[in-house]
C-alpha positions in Angstrom: 6.8 -12.7 15.8 4.8 -11.3 12.9 1.5 -12.2 14.5 2.7 -10.6 17.7 3.6 -7.4 15.8 0.2 -7.3 14.1 -1.6 -7.9 17.4 0.4 -5.2 19.1 -0.5 -2.8 16.4 -4.2 -3.6 16.8 -3.9 -3.0 20.6 -2.2 0.3 20.0 -5.0 1.4 17.7 -7.7 0.4 20.2 -5.8 2.3 22.9 -5.7 5.5 20.8 -9.4 5.1 20.1 -10.3 4.7 23.7 -8.5 7.9 24.6 -10.5 10.1 22.1 -13.9 10.6 20.7 -15.4 7.3 19.5 -16.5 9.1 16.3 -12.9 8.8 15.1 -13.0 5.0 15.2 -14.4 2.9 12.3 -14.8 -0.6 11.0 -15.8 -1.9 7.6 -16.2 -4.8 5.3 -16.1 -5.3 1.5 -17.0 -8.0 -1.0 -15.7 -8.2 -4.5 -13.5 -9.8 -7.1 -9.7 -10.4 -7.3 -7.6 -10.6 -10.4 -4.1 -12.2 -10.2 -1.2 -13.0 -12.4 0.3 -16.2 -11.1 2.8 -16.9 -13.8 0.3 -18.7 -16.0 1.5 -16.8 -19.1 4.9 -18.6 -19.3 3.4 -21.9 -18.1 0.7 -21.8 -20.9 3.4 -20.8 -23.4 5.5 -23.9 -22.4 2.5 -26.2 -22.8 2.6 -27.4 -19.2 -0.6 -25.5 -18.3 -3.5 -25.3 -20.7 -6.1 -23.6 -18.5 -5.6 -20.7 -16.1 -8.2 -19.1 -13.8 -6.8 -15.9 -12.3 -10.1 -14.4 -11.0 -12.0 -15.3 -7.8 -14.3 -14.0 -5.1 -12.5 -11.8 -2.5 -13.4 -10.1 0.8 -11.8 -7.9 3.4 -12.4 -6.6 6.9 -10.7 -3.5 8.3 -10.7 -1.2 11.2 -9.2 2.3 11.6 -8.7 5.3 13.8 -8.9 8.7 12.2 -6.9 11.5 13.9 -9.3 14.1 15.3 -9.8 17.1 13.0 -7.7 15.6 10.2 -8.3 13.2 7.2 -5.4 10.9 8.3 -6.0 7.5 9.8 -4.2 4.3 10.8 -5.8 1.0 9.6 -5.5 -2.7 10.2 -6.8 -5.0 7.4 -7.4 -8.7 6.7 -8.1 -9.7 3.1 -8.9 -13.0 1.6 -8.0 -12.9 -2.1 -9.5 -16.2 -3.1 -8.0 -19.1 -5.0 -6.2 -19.1 -8.4 -5.9 -22.2 -10.5 -3.8 -23.6 -13.3 -4.3 -27.0 -14.9 -3.1 -29.1 -17.8 -3.0 -32.8 -18.8 -2.3 -34.6 -15.6 -0.9 -31.6 -13.8 -2.3 -28.6 -11.9 -1.9 -26.2 -9.0 -4.3 -24.2 -6.8 -3.1 -21.2 -4.8 -5.1 -19.6 -2.0 -3.9 -16.1 -1.0 -4.6 -13.8 1.9 -2.8 -11.1 3.9 -2.8 -8.9 7.0 -2.2 -5.3 6.3 -1.1 -2.4 8.5 -0.7 1.1 7.2 -2.2 4.6 6.8 -5.2 6.0 5.0 -6.0 9.5 3.8 -9.8 10.0 3.9 -10.8 13.4 2.6 -14.3 14.8 2.7 -15.5 16.0 -0.7 -18.8 17.5 0.6 -22.5 16.6 0.0 -21.8 13.2 1.7 -19.1 12.2 -0.7 -15.5 11.3 0.3 -12.5 9.3 -0.8 -9.7 7.2 0.6 -6.1 6.5 -0.4 -4.3 3.7 1.4 -0.6 2.7 1.7 1.0 0.1 4.0 2.8 -3.2 4.5 1.0 -6.5 3.8 2.1 -9.8 5.4 0.8 -12.3 2.8 0.3 -16.1 3.0 0.1 -18.2 -0.2 -1.0 -21.8 0.2 -0.4 -23.9 -2.9 -1.7 -27.4 -3.6 0.2 -28.8 -6.6 0.4 -31.9 -8.7 3.2 -31.5 -11.3 3.9 -35.2 -11.8 4.4 -38.3 -9.7 7.5 -36.9 -8.0 6.3 -33.4 -7.5 3.0 -33.2 -5.6 1.8 -32.0 -2.3 1.1 -28.6 -0.7 3.3 -25.7 0.5 2.7 -22.4 2.3 4.9 -19.4 1.9 4.7 -16.1 3.8 6.2 -12.7 3.1 6.0 -8.9 3.3 5.0 -6.7 0.4 3.6 -3.2 0.1 -0.1 -2.6 -0.5 -1.9 0.4 -1.7 -5.4 1.4 -2.9 -7.9 4.0 -3.8 -11.7 4.3 -3.0 -14.7 6.5 -2.9 -17.5 6.6 -0.3 -20.9 8.1 0.3 -22.5 8.7 3.7 -26.0 7.3 3.7 -26.6 7.9 7.4 -24.7 9.4 10.4 -21.4 7.5 10.6 -22.5 4.9 8.0 -20.8 5.0 4.5 -21.1 2.9 1.4 -17.5 2.2 0.1 -16.1 1.2 -3.3 -12.4 0.3 -3.3 -9.6 -0.8 -5.5 -6.7 -2.5 -3.7 -3.3 -3.7 -5.0 -0.7 -5.9 -3.4 1.9 -8.7 -4.2 1.9 -12.3 -3.0 4.9 -14.6 -3.2 4.1 -18.3 -3.8 6.3 -21.3 -4.3 6.3 -25.0 -5.2 9.2 -26.8 -3.4 12.3 -27.3 -5.6 11.1 -24.7 -8.0 11.8 -20.9 -7.9 9.4 -18.7 -6.0 7.0 -16.4 -8.0 5.9 -12.9 -6.8 2.6 -11.9 -8.4 0.4 -8.8 -8.5 -3.2 -9.1 -7.2 -5.8 -6.4 -7.8 -9.1 -6.4 -5.9 -12.2 -4.5 -6.8 -14.9 -4.4 -4.0 -17.9 -2.7 -2.5 -19.1 -2.6 1.1 -19.8 -0.4 4.0 -18.0 1.2 7.0 -19.4 2.2 10.4 -18.0 4.9 12.6 -18.2 5.1 16.4 
């Protein structure tokens, strides 16, 4: 049902774009780094986890339709947040996070080629965890859920309808190991890339 909802939103955005000037439609991609808090603090304090890696490579792809004559746009985003790891003596867990986002963007023009972006929407996240917490607690588990996302960015137009983009994005991802309580964690991503208008 969720995938059908996201697909329907994408079709609606394409339909809007086809009915207006193509200059209002854009796509983009960014590469960067994600920083997460996956509950390692309490695990390290308990002694169960002695090493925690909460930073990884991240990337995102997005497409949008900007309403003619306004700075307002609708966007669809896919983001891969990377993998976060915790390990100790004979135990460990790796969590790979990603999300689909649907929401709005405010993209003002500052002049002299400079512009900005503020994003807000709903993210459908997937957290896939491989875990080994003892002989009776090992395997893998995937958990999905909705959370808000938001972000800020700046851009600079280097050619007609081509912009360099630098973004900060924030969302939450819920992960879980079966038989243990779920954990909802904050992930911040810092990235650079480019967008192309049509």
